[in-house]
One Martini backbone bead per residue (centre of mass of N, CA, C, O) as a GRO file, in nm:
protein
  306
    1MET     BB    1  17.337  -9.584   7.305
    2ASN     BB    2  17.470  -9.864   7.495
    3ILE     BB    3  17.581 -10.197   7.397
    4ILE     BB    4  17.673 -10.484   7.583
    5LEU     BB    5  17.874 -10.768   7.493
    6VAL     BB    6  17.864 -11.099   7.648
    7SER     BB    7  18.098 -11.384   7.600
    8ASN     BB    8  18.267 -11.690   7.609
    9ARG     BB    9  18.384 -11.655   7.307
   10LEU     BB   10  18.489 -11.392   7.406
   11ALA     BB   11  18.761 -11.221   7.523
   12LYS     BB   12  18.579 -10.965   7.497
   13SER     BB   13  18.391 -10.711   7.520
   14ARG     BB   14  18.114 -10.550   7.350
   15SER     BB   15  18.015 -10.242   7.184
   16ILE     BB   16  17.707 -10.063   7.101
   17THR     BB   17  17.619  -9.776   6.912
   18LEU     BB   18  17.321  -9.579   6.923
   19GLY     BB   19  17.136  -9.373   6.753
   20GLY     BB   20  16.852  -9.200   6.700
   21TRP     BB   21  16.764  -9.329   6.420
   22GLN     BB   22  16.810  -9.623   6.511
   23ILE     BB   23  16.600  -9.624   6.736
   24ALA     BB   24  16.358  -9.546   6.558
   25LEU     BB   25  16.375  -9.789   6.368
   26LEU     BB   26  16.342 -10.006   6.585
   27ALA     BB   27  16.065  -9.911   6.686
   28LEU     BB   28  15.917  -9.938   6.414
   29SER     BB   29  15.961 -10.238   6.379
   30VAL     BB   30  15.815 -10.328   6.634
   31PHE     BB   31  15.541 -10.202   6.560
   32VAL     BB   32  15.489 -10.358   6.299
   33MET     BB   33  15.500 -10.640   6.421
   34VAL     BB   34  15.267 -10.596   6.619
   35TRP     BB   35  15.050 -10.520   6.403
   36VAL     BB   36  15.064 -10.780   6.239
   37ALA     BB   37  14.998 -10.973   6.469
   38THR     BB   38  14.725 -10.845   6.537
   39PHE     BB   39  14.590 -10.881   6.262
   40ALA     BB   40  14.622 -11.187   6.247
   41LEU     BB   41  14.460 -11.245   6.500
   42GLN     BB   42  14.196 -11.104   6.411
   43TYR     BB   43  14.151 -11.275   6.155
   44THR     BB   44  14.139 -11.546   6.299
   45LEU     BB   45  13.901 -11.477   6.480
   46ALA     BB   46  13.705 -11.399   6.246
   47ARG     BB   47  13.714 -11.682   6.111
   48PHE     BB   48  13.666 -11.869   6.392
   49ALA     BB   49  13.574 -11.607   6.605
   50PRO     BB   50  13.355 -11.349   6.553
   51GLU     BB   51  13.219 -11.298   6.844
   52GLY     BB   52  13.504 -11.165   6.971
   53LEU     BB   53  13.441 -10.901   6.817
   54ASN     BB   54  13.420 -10.595   6.725
   55ASP     BB   55  13.268 -10.380   6.509
   56GLY     BB   56  13.516 -10.250   6.375
   57VAL     BB   57  13.663 -10.513   6.294
   58ARG     BB   58  13.432 -10.636   6.136
   59ALA     BB   59  13.414 -10.411   5.924
   60LEU     BB   60  13.703 -10.437   5.818
   61LEU     BB   61  13.688 -10.738   5.734
   62ALA     BB   62  13.442 -10.708   5.547
   63LYS     BB   63  13.580 -10.515   5.351
   64ILE     BB   64  13.808 -10.702   5.267
   65GLN     BB   65  13.628 -10.932   5.164
   66SER     BB   66  13.475 -10.764   4.954
   67GLU     BB   67  13.722 -10.688   4.784
   68GLU     BB   68  13.800 -10.978   4.713
   69ARG     BB   69  13.536 -11.054   4.572
   70GLN     BB   70  13.549 -10.833   4.355
   71GLN     BB   71  13.812 -10.929   4.229
   72GLN     BB   72  13.714 -11.212   4.154
   73GLN     BB   73  13.471 -11.122   3.982
   74SER     BB   74  13.635 -10.956   3.780
   75TYR     BB   75  13.805 -11.192   3.679
   76VAL     BB   76  13.572 -11.372   3.587
   77HIS     BB   77  13.441 -11.172   3.388
   78SER     BB   78  13.688 -11.132   3.206
   79SER     BB   79  13.716 -11.430   3.133
   80LEU     BB   80  13.432 -11.466   3.013
   81ASP     BB   81  13.458 -11.252   2.794
   82ALA     BB   82  13.696 -11.382   2.648
   83MET     BB   83  13.553 -11.657   2.594
   84ALA     BB   84  13.312 -11.541   2.439
   85ALA     BB   85  13.483 -11.433   2.207
   86ARG     BB   86  13.598 -11.707   2.125
   87VAL     BB   87  13.328 -11.844   2.066
   88GLY     BB   88  13.243 -11.647   1.843
   89GLN     BB   89  13.478 -11.714   1.654
   90MET     BB   90  13.414 -12.019   1.629
   91GLN     BB   91  13.133 -11.987   1.509
   92ALA     BB   92  13.228 -11.846   1.253
   93GLN     BB   93  13.414 -12.078   1.161
   94MET     BB   94  13.189 -12.294   1.145
   95GLN     BB   95  13.027 -12.153   0.923
   96ARG     BB   96  13.252 -12.166   0.714
   97LEU     BB   97  13.278 -12.476   0.720
   98ASP     BB   98  12.991 -12.537   0.629
   99ALA     BB   99  13.012 -12.396   0.356
  100LEU     BB  100  13.257 -12.557   0.258
  101GLY     BB  101  13.126 -12.838   0.280
  102SER     BB  102  12.903 -12.786   0.073
  103ARG     BB  103  13.091 -12.730  -0.167
  104LEU     BB  104  13.237 -13.004  -0.160
  105ALA     BB  105  12.987 -13.181  -0.203
  106LYS     BB  106  12.930 -13.067  -0.488
  107LEU     BB  107  13.207 -13.127  -0.621
  108THR     BB  108  13.181 -13.454  -0.550
  109GLY     BB  109  12.863 -13.543  -0.579
  110MET     BB  110  12.699 -13.534  -0.337
  111LYS     BB  111  12.440 -13.580  -0.153
  112PRO     BB  112  12.258 -13.368   0.043
  113ASP     BB  113  12.169 -13.607   0.263
  114GLU     BB  114  12.459 -13.706   0.357
  115PHE     BB  115  12.545 -13.392   0.421
  116ARG     BB  116  12.447 -13.192   0.701
  117PHE     BB  117  12.577 -12.881   0.790
  118ASP     BB  118  12.301 -12.747   0.926
  119GLN     BB  119  12.334 -12.998   1.120
  120PRO     BB  120  12.363 -13.195   1.369
  121PRO     BB  121  12.484 -13.474   1.464
  122ALA     BB  122  12.403 -13.788   1.519
  123GLN     BB  123  12.312 -13.911   1.852
  124GLY     BB  124  12.386 -14.173   2.105
  125GLY     BB  125  12.303 -14.375   2.394
  126PRO     BB  126  12.385 -14.470   2.687
  127LEU     BB  127  12.369 -14.384   3.027
  128ILE     BB  128  12.685 -14.267   3.169
  129THR     BB  129  12.792 -14.184   3.484
  130LEU     BB  130  13.021 -13.950   3.626
  131SER     BB  131  13.229 -13.783   3.793
  132ALA     BB  132  13.274 -13.469   3.830
  133LYS     BB  133  13.493 -13.233   3.672
  134GLN     BB  134  13.678 -12.983   3.753
  135MET     BB  135  13.705 -12.660   3.585
  136SER     BB  136  13.899 -12.420   3.514
  137VAL     BB  137  13.960 -12.133   3.357
  138ALA     BB  138  14.236 -12.217   3.248
  139GLY     BB  139  14.145 -12.493   3.133
  140LEU     BB  140  13.930 -12.382   2.940
  141ASP     BB  141  14.121 -12.199   2.779
  142GLN     BB  142  14.300 -12.431   2.678
  143GLN     BB  143  14.076 -12.582   2.524
  144LEU     BB  144  14.014 -12.348   2.329
  145ASP     BB  145  14.291 -12.336   2.199
  146MET     BB  146  14.291 -12.623   2.082
  147LEU     BB  147  14.028 -12.595   1.918
  148THR     BB  148  14.120 -12.359   1.742
  149GLN     BB  149  14.356 -12.507   1.608
  150LEU     BB  150  14.186 -12.731   1.479
  151VAL     BB  151  14.001 -12.553   1.309
  152ASN     BB  152  14.227 -12.416   1.145
  153ASP     BB  153  14.342 -12.676   1.026
  154ARG     BB  154  14.083 -12.773   0.884
  155SER     BB  155  14.044 -12.524   0.710
  156ASP     BB  156  14.307 -12.542   0.548
  157LYS     BB  157  14.257 -12.826   0.429
  158LEU     BB  158  13.984 -12.765   0.290
  159MET     BB  159  14.089 -12.539   0.109
  160ALA     BB  160  14.292 -12.717  -0.043
  161LEU     BB  161  14.080 -12.917  -0.149
  162GLU     BB  162  13.912 -12.713  -0.307
  163THR     BB  163  14.137 -12.624  -0.500
  164MET     BB  164  14.181 -12.903  -0.628
  165LEU     BB  165  13.890 -12.944  -0.730
  166LEU     BB  166  13.878 -12.691  -0.908
  167GLN     BB  167  14.115 -12.766  -1.089
  168ASN     BB  168  13.995 -13.032  -1.187
  169GLN     BB  169  13.736 -12.910  -1.304
  170LEU     BB  170  13.877 -12.719  -1.501
  171SER     BB  171  14.031 -12.938  -1.659
  172ARG     BB  172  13.774 -13.087  -1.756
  173LYS     BB  173  13.660 -12.839  -1.918
  174LEU     BB  174  13.932 -12.849  -2.113
  175LEU     BB  175  13.816 -13.115  -2.205
  176PRO     BB  176  13.690 -13.331  -2.420
  177SER     BB  177  13.337 -13.405  -2.306
  178ILE     BB  178  13.148 -13.333  -2.551
  179PRO     BB  179  12.952 -13.360  -2.803
  180PRO     BB  180  12.920 -13.169  -3.099
  181ILE     BB  181  12.674 -13.370  -3.139
  182THR     BB  182  12.335 -13.453  -3.037
  183THR     BB  183  12.296 -13.598  -3.309
  184GLY     BB  184  12.315 -13.887  -3.461
  185PHE     BB  185  12.593 -14.066  -3.622
  186TYR     BB  186  12.837 -14.280  -3.700
  187SER     BB  187  13.001 -14.309  -4.025
  188SER     BB  188  13.304 -14.280  -3.900
  189ASN     BB  189  13.578 -14.395  -3.756
  190PHE     BB  190  13.859 -14.442  -3.589
  191GLY     BB  191  14.104 -14.520  -3.832
  192TRP     BB  192  14.120 -14.762  -4.047
  193ARG     BB  193  14.041 -14.722  -4.406
  194LEU     BB  194  13.857 -14.663  -4.686
  195ASP     BB  195  13.886 -14.445  -4.916
  196PRO     BB  196  13.625 -14.269  -5.080
  197PHE     BB  197  13.817 -14.182  -5.337
  198THR     BB  198  14.048 -14.428  -5.372
  199GLY     BB  199  14.020 -14.714  -5.193
  200ALA     BB  200  14.239 -14.688  -4.996
  201SER     BB  201  14.428 -14.727  -4.733
  202ALA     BB  202  14.342 -14.513  -4.444
  203MET     BB  203  14.372 -14.265  -4.213
  204HIS     BB  204  14.134 -14.181  -3.960
  205GLU     BB  205  14.153 -13.884  -3.742
  206GLY     BB  206  13.838 -13.935  -3.674
  207VAL     BB  207  13.493 -13.844  -3.658
  208ASP     BB  208  13.168 -13.903  -3.807
  209TYR     BB  209  12.875 -13.698  -3.844
  210MET     BB  210  12.553 -13.778  -3.963
  211VAL     BB  211  12.397 -13.477  -4.074
  212PRO     BB  212  12.233 -13.216  -4.139
  213GLN     BB  213  12.225 -12.927  -4.270
  214GLY     BB  214  12.280 -12.681  -4.004
  215THR     BB  215  12.386 -12.819  -3.778
  216ALA     BB  216  12.501 -12.782  -3.474
  217ILE     BB  217  12.826 -12.682  -3.361
  218ARG     BB  218  13.002 -12.777  -3.067
  219ALA     BB  219  13.201 -12.732  -2.813
  220SER     BB  220  13.373 -12.975  -2.626
  221ALA     BB  221  13.539 -12.725  -2.512
  222GLY     BB  222  13.716 -12.497  -2.369
  223GLY     BB  223  13.860 -12.199  -2.546
  224VAL     BB  224  14.066 -12.104  -2.826
  225VAL     BB  225  14.058 -11.974  -3.134
  226ALA     BB  226  14.296 -12.068  -3.399
  227TYR     BB  227  14.080 -12.151  -3.634
  228SER     BB  228  13.882 -11.980  -3.916
  229ASP     BB  229  13.856 -12.153  -4.219
  230TYR     BB  230  13.965 -12.250  -4.517
  231HIS     BB  231  14.034 -12.593  -4.627
  232PRO     BB  232  14.127 -12.815  -4.863
  233GLN     BB  233  14.041 -13.071  -4.683
  234TYR     BB  234  13.827 -12.953  -4.449
  235GLY     BB  235  13.736 -12.689  -4.521
  236ASN     BB  236  13.536 -12.563  -4.308
  237MET     BB  237  13.724 -12.462  -4.010
  238VAL     BB  238  13.758 -12.535  -3.660
  239GLU     BB  239  14.006 -12.438  -3.412
  240ILE     BB  240  14.075 -12.547  -3.071
  241ASP     BB  241  14.242 -12.428  -2.788
  242HIS     BB  242  14.284 -12.597  -2.453
  243GLY     BB  243  14.544 -12.663  -2.372
  244ASN     BB  244  14.790 -12.882  -2.303
  245ASP     BB  245  14.811 -12.968  -2.619
  246ILE     BB  246  14.498 -12.931  -2.693
  247VAL     BB  247  14.300 -13.012  -2.991
  248THR     BB  248  14.020 -12.914  -3.195
  249ARG     BB  249  13.818 -13.028  -3.481
  250TYR     BB  250  13.588 -12.867  -3.728
  251ALA     BB  251  13.459 -13.001  -4.026
  252HIS     BB  252  13.273 -12.921  -4.322
  253ALA     BB  253  13.140 -12.656  -4.301
  254SER     BB  254  12.894 -12.414  -4.398
  255ARG     BB  255  12.941 -12.243  -4.121
  256LEU     BB  256  13.107 -11.978  -3.955
  257LEU     BB  257  13.117 -11.832  -3.612
  258ALA     BB  258  13.398 -11.836  -3.524
  259LYS     BB  259  13.684 -11.656  -3.413
  260VAL     BB  260  13.986 -11.556  -3.395
  261GLY     BB  261  14.048 -11.539  -3.038
  262GLN     BB  262  13.807 -11.668  -2.931
  263VAL     BB  263  13.620 -11.735  -2.645
  264VAL     BB  264  13.503 -12.056  -2.556
  265ARG     BB  265  13.256 -12.264  -2.451
  266ARG     BB  266  13.115 -12.526  -2.345
  267GLY     BB  267  12.862 -12.574  -2.596
  268GLU     BB  268  12.929 -12.371  -2.805
  269LYS     BB  269  12.854 -12.227  -3.097
  270VAL     BB  270  13.075 -12.245  -3.408
  271ALA     BB  271  12.890 -12.408  -3.624
  272GLU     BB  272  12.785 -12.566  -3.939
  273VAL     BB  273  12.677 -12.810  -4.119
  274GLY     BB  274  12.841 -12.973  -4.407
  275SER     BB  275  13.017 -13.001  -4.758
  276THR     BB  276  13.331 -12.929  -4.737
  277GLY     BB  277  13.575 -13.019  -4.925
  278ARG     BB  278  13.663 -13.347  -4.842
  279SER     BB  279  13.347 -13.454  -4.940
  280THR     BB  280  13.032 -13.662  -4.976
  281GLY     BB  281  12.873 -13.506  -4.734
  282ASN     BB  282  12.684 -13.437  -4.477
  283HIS     BB  283  12.916 -13.354  -4.212
  284LEU     BB  284  13.120 -13.422  -3.920
  285HIS     BB  285  13.459 -13.359  -3.854
  286PHE     BB  286  13.624 -13.498  -3.563
  287GLU     BB  287  13.902 -13.378  -3.364
  288VAL     BB  288  14.183 -13.498  -3.155
  289ARG     BB  289  14.479 -13.329  -3.029
  290TYR     BB  290  14.815 -13.429  -2.909
  291LYS     BB  291  15.084 -13.280  -2.998
  292GLY     BB  292  14.965 -13.327  -3.310
  293ILE     BB  293  14.824 -13.597  -3.234
  294ALA     BB  294  14.596 -13.819  -3.306
  295GLN     BB  295  14.291 -13.895  -3.140
  296ASN     BB  296  14.041 -14.066  -2.989
  297PRO     BB  297  13.745 -13.913  -2.918
  298VAL     BB  298  13.587 -14.137  -2.770
  299ARG     BB  299  13.769 -14.162  -2.523
  300PHE     BB  300  13.705 -13.885  -2.401
  301LEU     BB  301  13.395 -13.916  -2.384
  302GLN     BB  302  13.393 -14.170  -2.201
  303GLU     BB  303  13.553 -14.051  -1.960
  304ALA     BB  304  13.351 -13.820  -1.905
  305ALA     BB  305  13.102 -14.009  -1.859
  306GLY     BB  306  13.254 -14.180  -1.622
   0.00000   0.00000   0.00000
């Protein structure tokens, strides 16, 4: 097939020769264009004027619409399943946060009825209605992402706070915080006094508890026993290392119960009161030393009680 092109812009006419496969391709293209136009017309008529279509076309369009609806429903179901899984994960995280909040409340000494983590917070107020705002699946998924990030952030911060509180609580347990004697009274305080043997002014580096012989002597804090033996000045003495350069001494005991290297807990019985060494009667001489320097034990006990 020869096609001759004639135009005023051309100095001479041009001819185009089409072979058999080119003609077939051109015919197929025209057929496809006509089929697409026909289908578009039929779809438009079915959408806006379905009464003008035959049963076959209506069935075809109904099938197409049904497939589209099924695809949409499948997408919605898959999205809902994914969001349901996300909600389940967030619920589990909230349960962990509730448990963590309860532990933090106990660590800080809050009353149980001040923060009830097992109940929703109290809410109220006047009813003010606004026009509802439609939220798409994508928008809801984005909100869940943001909420998940916030929950994870709060969880990390609360865990860090719990670690700090536990460390602080542990440090307090390793400080001399309870009196080694539960009864009796101070017979001699910390500071300068007249020495009972020489009558001269001398430094008393601890406090004396005047109690009967055999009274239990308890560790003022947890630690490791560094000394448990007779001392020429202190008599039978137990020395406990609490770490951080803090040491306590329990002197003039009639009986030693703790052994060197033993780990003792706060309040554990380590000896019994007596009058050994440089002593005028049954009593406990109690010292607190920091970096080898004697400290007033009463100050530690008062700070722990406060």
